N, C-alpha and C positions, 0 to 999 in steps of 0.2 A: 234031385240027383241027376236026372236026365238033362235038365237045363244046364247044370254045371258041366257035365261031360260035353254037351254041345258047344258050350262057350270055349272050353279047352281045345276042342277039335277045330273050331273056327280060328282060334289064335295060332294053333300049329299050322293050319293051312295058309293063313296070311303070312306067317313067318317064312314058310317054305317058298311061297310065291314071290317074296321080296328078294330072294337071292342073297348073294354075298354081302350086300350092303346092310342087310338086317343084322348080320353078325358084327359088322363094324359098329353099328349103332348100339347093339347089345353091350359091346365092350365099353362104350362111352357111358351107358346107363349104369353098368356095374361100378365103374369108377366114381360116378357122381353119387350113387347111393352110399358107397363106402365113405366118401368125404363128408356127406351130410350126416351120417351116423356118428363119425368120429368127432366132427366139429360140434354137433348138437350136444353130445355127451360132455365134451370139454367145456363148452360155454354155458350150458344150463345145469350141469350136475357138479362138475369139479369147481368151476368159478362162479358159484352162485351166492357167495357171501358178500356182504357190503364191506368194502375195504375201509371206508370211513369209520365204520364201527370197530373194525379190528385194531385200528391205530390207537383206540382208547386204552388198549392194554399196555401201550408204551408211553402214553402221555405223562403219567405221574413219575415214572422212572427218569424220563428225559428232563422234566422240569425240576426234579430234585437233584439232578446232576449225577444220578446213579447210572452212568453209561455202561458199566460192566454188566449190570443186571439187564439193561435194555438190549445189549448185544447178545447176552445169553438167551433171553426170551425170543429175540428175533431169529437167532440161529436155529432154534427148535421148530420154527414155523416157515423158514425160508424156502424149503422144498415144496411146500403145499400152498402157501399164500404169497402172491406176487408182492404185496405191499411189505411183507416181512423182509424180503430180500432187499427192498429199497431202504427200509429202516436200518437194516444191518449195515449197508454201505454208508449211509449217512452218519450213523453212530460211530462207526470205525473212523471216519474222517474227522468227526468232532473230537474223538479221543486223541487224535494226532495234533489237535489244536491248529489246524490249517485255516480255520475261519470259513466265511461264507463261500468263497470261491471254490475251495477244495470240497466242501460239503456238497455244494451244488453239482460240481463236476462228477463226483462219485455217484451221487444219486441219479443224475441224468443218464449216466452210463448204464446203470442197472435198469432204470425205468425204460430206456429204449429197448433193451432185451426183452423185458416182460411184456411190453406193448406189442412187440413183434410176435411173441408166442401166441398172444390172443388172436392176432389177425392172420396167422399162417394158414395156407391151403384154402381159405374161403374163396379167394379170388379165382381159383380154378373152376368153381362152379359156373361162373359167367362164361368162361372159355368153353367148358364142356357143353353148356346149353347151346352156344352158337355153333359148335362143331357138329352136334347131333342134328341141328336144323340144316346145316350145309350138307351133311352126309345124306339126309333125306332128300334134299333137293337134287343132289348129284345122282342118287339112285333113280329119281323121277326122270331126269334128263336122259340118262343112259337107257332106262327102260323104254322111253318113247323113241329114242334113236334106233334101238334094236328092233322095236316093233315095226316101224315104218321102213327100215332098211331091209327087213327080211320078207316083206310081202310084195316086193316089186314084180316078181315073175311067178306068182302063185295063183291058183284058182280062188274063187270066192270063198269056198268053205275053209280052205287052209288059211286064207288071209284073216278070216274072222277069228280063228283059233289063236293065231300068232298075235293079232292085235289085242285080243283079250288078255293073253299072258303078259304082253308088254305094259298094258294099262294097269293090270293088277300089280306088277312090280312097281310101277311108278306111284300108284296111290298108297300101297302098303308102306313103302319106304318113307314117303312124306308123312303119313300118319304116325309111324313109329318114331320118326325123328322129332315130331312135335310132342308126342307123349313123353319122350325123354327130356326134351328141352324145357318144357313148362315147369315141372317140379324143380328142376335144377335152378332155373332163374328165380323162381319164387323163394326157394330156400336160400339162395344167394342174398336176396334182399333182407330176409328175416335174420340170417346169421350176421350179415354186415351191420344191421341195426343193433343187434345184441353185442357185437364186438365193440362198436362205438360207445355204447352205454358203459360197458365194463372198462374201457380205456379211459373214459371221462371220469368215472368213479375212482380209478386208480390214480390218475393224474391229480385230482383234487385232494385225495388222501396224502399223496406224496408232497404236495405243496404245504399242507398243514404240518407235516413232519419237518420239512425244511425250515419253516418259520420257527418251530420250537427249537430246533437245533441252532440255526444261524443267529438268532437273537440272544442266545445264552452262551455260546461258545465262540469267542473271538480268536483271531489268529495271534500267535505270539509275535511281537514286533521283531523284525529282522530274521524270522524263521524262513528257511528255504526248504523246499520239498525236493528230496532226491528223486531224480527220474527213475522210473521203474525199468528194470531190465526186460527186454523183450524175450518172450519164450521161444 
């Protein structure tokens, strides 16, 4: 218990000695922790299913030509499973008998949206890691400047005190900046790898669905697709 209290006291002392730059780095740390928590939950808990397994629920309906049933089943899963939204777009295009081009265009449109959802906000972790490092470096430089600028016309005892404070500010901000940056950059790599894995799985599943649809539903000769009205 004493050791724990001593550790907290040392942290509080280091934080106070670091000055205003410690609060700036704290803000970056809070933002990075929030992004890590949200992205980890989204990528490991919500999007943990294998999309190539999910499309098996639609394969028989598509191959039998029961597109109405495929659309109905995909509609029920579209809000929770990315591949279901892609299947829904492709099945609707196949029902319109637009052929491969229309099926691919509609599926690609939804696929781009779903891939973007998987990758959003993760890139901020790299930025926040770099910003925390730079803030620590800036605090270090300012601390050293203040220390050496304030001791010009002082006696030896006062110089020692001011130099100690300046060096403490410099070292504490550097350390805190690195403490914030390292986890952010590590988690950026981990979450980016997870995102790439999920996007690859989603793209491969979408390709299978496109093949099922495009080889079974050809365009009506001479059919023209009416341009959609812009919202």
